[in-house]
N, C-alpha and C positions, 0 to 999 in steps of 0.2 A: 138788197144788200145783204151779203152773207155775214154771219157773225164769226168772229175769231174764236176757234175752239179753245177751251181751257186745257192746259197741260196738267193732267191729274197725277201723272207719275213719270219720273225720268230716272233712269239708273243705268249703270254699266252692267254688262253681263259677261259671263265666262272669265271671271278673274282667276288668277293663279295664286294658290296658297304658297306661302314661303315663311320660314321661321328663322330667327336669329336668337341664339341662346349662348350662355357662358358654359364652358366645360368646367365642372366643379373641380376635377382633379387635374386641370391643365398643367399646373406647375410640376406635379409629380410625374406626369407622362413626359413632359418636356425634359426634365432632369434625367429621366431614365433612358430616353430613346434618342434625343436630338443629336447627341455626339456620334452615335453609330450611323445615323442617317447622313450626317455631313461627311463622315469618313468614307462612306460608300460613294458619295458624290466625288470627293477629292480623288478617290482611287478608280473612278469611272467603271464601277463594277456591273452596271446594267446597260443593256442595249435597247434601242428604240423598238417597241413592240411592232410586230408585223401588222400592216393595215393602218397604222397611224400615219397621218399626213405630215406631222411635224418632222423637221430635220434636225431639231436640237431640243432634247428633253432628257431628264434623268428621273426615272420612275421605277419603282419596284413592282409594277403592276403584274408582270408576267412571272418574274423569277423569285419574288419573295413577298407573298401576301402576308399581311400582319394577322397573326392568329393568337397573339398573346392574350391570356385571359383577362388581365387588368384593362387592356384597351377595349376588348369586346364588352366586358361588363360595364364600363363607363358609358359607351355609346348606347348600350341596351337601356341603361337607366335614363339617358337623355331622351331617347325615343319614347320611353314610357310616359314622359311628361306631356307629349303632344298627342298621344292616343287616348281616346275616351273609353275604349274597351280593351279587354284582354286580347293579346295578339301573340303570334308565333312567327318566327322568321329566321333567316340566316344572313349574317353580315359578310361582306367582302371588303377588306380594307387594304390599302397600300399607301405608300408615301411618294411625294415628289419634292425635288430640290431645284430651285432656280437661282442662278447668280450671274451667269455670263451669256445672257441672251437667250436662254431656254424659253420656250413658249409652248402653248398647246392650242391647236386649231379648234374651231367650233366643233363640238361633238356632244352627244347625249350619252346617257348611261343605261339605256334600255338593254335588256328586258327587266331590270330591277324596277321596283315600284317607287322607292324614294332614294335619294342620294344626299350626301352631305360633304362638306369640306370643313375640317378643323384646322384653324390657322395656328400651327404649332410655333413657328417663329415668323413674326410679321411686324413690320414697322412702317414709318411714313414713306420710306423710299420704295417700298414694294408695291407692285401693281396688283389691282383687285380683279377678280374674274368679271367678265362681261357676259350677261345673259341676253339671249335673243328672244323676242316675242315669237311664240310658235306660229302665230298667224301673220308674221311680218310680210310675207310675200303678197298676201291678199290685201293687207292694210295699205301697203305702199301704192296700190293702184286704185283704191276706192275712196280716197279722201276727197272732201269737197269743202274746203275751209271758208269759201265765200258764203255758204249757206248757213252754217252754224259753227261756232268756234269749237264745239265738241267733235266736229267732223274734220278738224284740221289735221294736218299730217301728224300722225302719232309718233311718240318716241318708240323706236323699234328695239331699243336695247335698255337694259337695266344694270347699273353698277352699284352693288350694295356697299354700304359703309361698314367696314369691319375693322377690328383690331385684334392683336394677339390674344388668344384664349377664347375667341368666338368660334362657334360652329354655326354654319348655315345649312338648313335642310330644305330640299326642294324636290318637286316631282322629277323623276329620272328622264322624262321626255324633254325637259328644257335644255336646249342647246346652249352651251357656254364656251368661252375661250379664255385663255390666260395670255395677255400680251407679253412679249419679250421685254427684258430690261437688263441693264448692267448695274449690279448692286455691289455695295461695299460689304454687305452681310448676306448670308444665305437666306432665301425665302423658302420656308419649309411648311408643307401642308400634309395632312392625312386625308385621303378620300375614302368615302364609305358608300357602299351600295347595300340597300336592304331589300332582300327578296322575302316578301311576306307569304307565309304558308297558311296562315289562318287569321 
C-alpha cells in the first residue's frame, strides 16, 4: 500500500501587483480642473480617437494631454512612494468624463510600464473599471473543480473598491474596461501612463 505524500508547500504563482492610494492634493486638483473638464464634456469638444472601439466616449487622450506641473508633480510623488529605488520616467496624462452612457472597451496601456486612474469625481452611482485576468483565455479551459477546489473555475475579472480621491496603479499590460452608465452627476477620471527611462 502506497503512502499518501505530505504536501509540504502550496502557493499561488504569477500574482499581479496592484496599488490603491489616496491622492494627497486631490481636493486642490479637483477644485482647479474639474469645472473645465465638465465644460469640455458639455460642449463636446473632443472626438473619439482613431482605433478605439467604443462608439461613445469623451476623452482628451489625443487632443489635450495634461501637462500642468502641479498634476505631474503630484503623480510623481505618488509613484515615489511605491518605488524602492531612484527612478526616471515620463508621464502621459489625460482625462475622461462619463455621464450619458459613455463607456470604454477592454484595452491595455502598452507600451508604458505602469498605468493609473485617479478618481477625480466619483460616487456610489458611478461604475468602477473592470480588470481582466491576463491569462483568462487559458484558465477558462484548464479548470478541474472536481479534483481540488483551488482548481475550480477562477474569477477572470477583478473590480476594485474605490472612492473619490483614490488612485489605482497597475501594470500597463492589464486589460480593463469601463461599463457604460446613465448618471445624475459626471464621472470624471484622470488616466496616467508612466514610461520608465531608468
